[in-house]
N, C-alpha and C positions, 0 to 999 in steps of 0.2 A: 340850510339843509338842501341837499340836491333834489331835483325834481324826480319823483318816482311815479311811474305809470301804474295805472290800475286796469286789470283785465277781468272781465266777467266770463264765467264758464257755465254752461247749462247744467252740468253735473260733474261728479268727480271723475267719471270715465273720460270726459272731454278734457279735463285738467291733466290726467295721466297721459292722454294722447299728445298734449302740448309738450310734456316732458320728453316723450319719445321723438316727436317730429321736429321740435324746435331746439330744445335744450341740448339734447345729445348730439345734434348735428354740429353744435358749436363748443360744447363743454363736455368734459369727461365725468363731471359730477355736478349735482345740483343739491341745494338745501331747501327744504320746505319748513317754514315755521308756522305752527298752528296750535290750537288748543287740544286738549286731551281727546275730545270726541272726534275731531277731524283727524288727529294723529292715528287713533285706533282704526278709523275708517280707511285711511290711505294705506296703512300697513296691511290691512286685510285684503284690500284690492290688489296691492302689489304682489303679495305672497300667493294670491289666487292665480296669478299668471304663471302657469306651469313652465318650468325650465327657464325662467327669466330672472326673477329676483329671489334672493334668499336672505334670511336674517343673519347678520354677521355679529353685531354687538347691539343688542336692544335693551334699553333701560327705561321701561315705562310701567307705571302703575295706574290702572284705570280709575282707582279710587283716590288718586292723588291729582286733583284737577290743577292744571297749570299749562304752561307753554312747553312745547317740545321742538327740538330740531330733528328732522328726518333727513339724513344724508343718503342720497341715492346715487350709486356709482354706475357708470355704463357697463362695468364688468358684472353687475348683478348684485353686488354687496349692498346691504342696507344697514345703516346705523341709526340709532335713535337714542337721544338723551335729553334730559330736561334742560331748558334754557337757564333755569335758576338752580344752582347747587349750593347748599349750605349758606343760603341767603345772598349769594353773589351770582352775577350773570356770567355764564360761560360764553366766551367770545367765539365767534365763527369767522372763518376766513374763506368762505365759499366764493367762487367766481360768479355764481348766479344763485340768488336767494329769492324764493317765492314766499311772500308773507301774507298770511290770512288777514283779511280786512278787519278783523276784530282785535288784532294785536295793537297795543298802544304805540303810537308814533314815537314816544319817548325812548323806546328801546331799539329803534331801527339802527342807530349808530353802532350797535354791538354786533350787527349781522354781517360784518365783513366790508371790504372796500370794493367789492365787485358790484355787478348789476343787481338791482333790487326791483322786484315787481310785486305789487300788492294784488292779491287775487280775491275774487268773490265767487262762491259757488251758489248759484241760484237754485233754490229748492222748492 
């Protein structure tokens, strides 16, 4: 398995700043993989940024705990879908994927061939 770096952020706002300042300077989209709680939190934060991000295709159920992809486009579109559908892993082809540190390493291979970064939000 390829070497994947881990980055720690002080809070979710610092993580979102990373997406704006680093990711969008190099990529037109990024994918974030995280659990339900994190997914709900990042979606709330993104949509609270007036005139910046908007839901385009969101498929999340907060009572269905699992892993979700959040695809964030520099155009402002945000997509969200479960990593697992009908018992199978939905493949991702993102050029840059941030993976929450609680996600099993066994599924990293399904998150595309691009750059992968594991992230930790210190709370």
